[in-house]
N, C-alpha and C positions, 0 to 999 in steps of 0.2 A: 318207387319209379325202379324200375329192368333197365338191365343194358340192350339199347336196340343203337338200331347206325342209323346216323342224327348229325346235321350240319355241322363244322368247326371252321376253328376264324381264316380258316385257306378258303369257305365258299364248297366243301366238301358235298356237303351231304347230296340225299336223292332230294328228287323235286321234278317235279310235274310229268313221266310217264314220254318224255319227248322219243317222236320216232330215231333212230339213228344213222345217221349221215354220213352214208360211203360204202362199201362193198357189202355184202349179205351173204356172203358168195361165200366157203369157209379156207377152201383158198389163196381163194385172190381177196381177205379179209387176210389171212396169214402173212401175205408180203407185204397189203398194204401196214402189216405194223413192221416187221419184219424193218422196209424203208423203213422209215416211224422214227424210230429206236437206234438207227446209223444215222441219222439227221440232227437228232438232237447230242449220242452223244453217248447214247446207249447201251452197254455191253446185254447183249442176249447171246449163251450157249447155244448152241446150230439146232435149231428144231420145236426150240420153243416157243417158237409162235403159231407154234400149227396147235395145240393146246390152247396159248390165250383164246386165240381165233377162235374155236370151239366155243368153251366158255361164254365171249363176248358177245355171236353167234345165238345164243340159247339163253342169255340175257339181256343181249335185248331186244329179242320178241313175246320174254314175258314180260316186262317195261315196259308196252308199248296195254300190257290190262291190271298192269302194278308196278305202281313208285314204289323204282329200285334203285334208280341210278340219275342220275346230269351226266354222266360223260359217254356219250354218248356222241363222238366220233373219235376216231383212230386220234386225233392229234392227244384230245383228252384220256384216253383209256390209258394211252402211256406216257405221257404229260405223270397224271397224278393217281391210279392205279399200278400202271408196269413201274416206276418208280416210287414210288410208294412201298409196293410190295421189294422186291431188289433191295434197297435200305435195309428193309428191314430183314431182308433174308440172309444179308453179308454178316447180322450179328447173332445165329443162331448154328450153336456149334451137331455136326450129324449126330442124324436118328434124334435129334428132341421131342416133348410131346409140346402140342403150338392147343393151344385154341385161340380160337376169336368172337373174342368180346360184342357181340352185336355185329354180328356180318351184315346189316342190311342185305345185301342184295350179292355177295362172296367175299368184299374185300377189305383187306389184304390177304384173310387167307388159300382162297381156293386157286389167287393166286404166285402165293409161295407152294403152296403144294407141286404149284408147275416148273415152278422156277427148284423147285427145293424135295426132289420128287422120296428121298431119305426123309423127310421131315414125317412124324403121327400128329396131319394137323386132322382138329377135329371143329365144327364149325361150332356157333349158338346165335339163338337170336332171342327174343321174348314172348316180340310178335309172333305168332304164331302160324299164320296166313307166309308174313314174309319163308318162313323154316321151311315150311311148306315149300313157297317153289326157290325157294333155295335149297333143296332135297332136288326136285324135276332138276331144274338148273345143272348140278352137280353129274346125275343123272345123265343126262342128254348129249355133257360134255365126256360121256366117258370114263367119273372118278367115280374113286368109292374114298368117297368123303363123309362120316359119324356128319351131322346135325342132327341140332341138340334143341325143342324147342321149350322156352321155361329161365327162367334170370341164369343167368354163367353164377351166379355166385354160389347159391344151390348147387347148382352143377360139381363146381368146387373144389365147395365145402366138404360134400358125400363122395368126390374119389377116394380109393381103399388108399393104403400110402407109398404100398410099390406097383400103385397106378396115378401116381397125380401129376397134375398137365409143369412141364422144364418152367413155360413160358404163355403167359394172355397175351394180345395182340389184342389194341386196344386203338380205333381210326373212326372219327364223330360222331361218336358215340357219347360224350356231354363232359362238360366244366372237369380242369383235375381232383379237386370237391370234392364235388360226385364221386367221381371215382371212384377216390380213396374213404369216401364212407361207405363204401361197399367195398373193399375189395382189401382197407388197411386190414380191419381186425382177423382180416383169414390167412394174413402175411407169410403164413404156416403152414396154409392148406397149399400151397403154388409155389415152383423156385424167384420164378423174376416175373414182372409186368412190365411191358416195353410197348408206348404213348403216344398216337402219332400225333403232332401239335403244330400249331404257325404260331405265325410274330407273338401273340397277347400269355407265350406259353411264360414267362415268368413272371407274373401280373397273375395269373393262374396260382401259381406257383406260392407267393405268397401269398397267398388269401389263404391256403388249403393250411399255408406255416400256422395264420395269425387263428381259424380255430382252432387247433393243437393238432390239427390228423398227421405233421411230419414227424411225431416221437417215435413212433416204433415201425415208418420207414425211412427209408432216404427214396431221397426221387436225383436224380440229378443227368443233364445231357452228356449220352454217349454219338451222336449224332446229326449234321445239317447238310442238306442239297436245298439251294435252289430248283422250283419248281422249272422244267423246261421250255422254252417260252417267255418266261415272264421275271419279277421281284421278287417273288412271293419265300420266301423260308421257308422248310419244315425243318423239326427236330423229330428226334427219337431221345424219349424220355424212355431213364428205367429206371425201376420203383423195386426195391429191396425193400427185405425185413431190417431192418437194425440185429447189430448178431448175428448172425446168419450165412449161408454162404459165402464168400466171395460182401460182405457187408460191410458199408462206408459205414468211420466213424460221426460223423455228417454228414448235413446235403448241401454235394458243391452245386454248380455249373458247367459244368461237368469240363 
């Protein structure tokens, strides 16, 4: 099986093709996004709401035809998608090459590219129809981001040494055990992996350790935040090759 956007233990995967609730005009949507970010205390650089609104308007239109997201209100968009992307963006260095693994409807990769235009962001999904839809969504939003169809691990393994990804970003794709099964064998082909997880992350890490998938990599928590308006904690896990750049001697909980 190959990476594609799916559910996670925070209840955030695609579902339903629900019509959006709220404004569809990009200007009105941008104002609503800015207001909601201010309401929940999520810092957003001036002007970024316009790009997010253009993306969301296109995503929601496509979602009525293809199952891409169930975050079809401004509140959910901000609390889940923008908040997640902002948490990742804070841990990325200037100009890093980033691959959004199993992008689904384009999160967090598209929003990362909007929040951090210095990044070199690419998107991938193993489901061809989702990759084609995201390619259209990106174009409609006025962005120029490469979108790849097929298994992300094959894409990562095939990158030439001078053009390897610095960071793989993963959200709502698969349990940690399965992710490491795909990417631990090629951990020398990328810099690090940042995985967005929910409350079950320690259980997933324990299972991966039991199955022997932490012998070649370290897994540690590098950030945690509470979903705005709720009490569910999200965490960001960093996966690195042991002995690699900034590698840890032993895996820890952060």
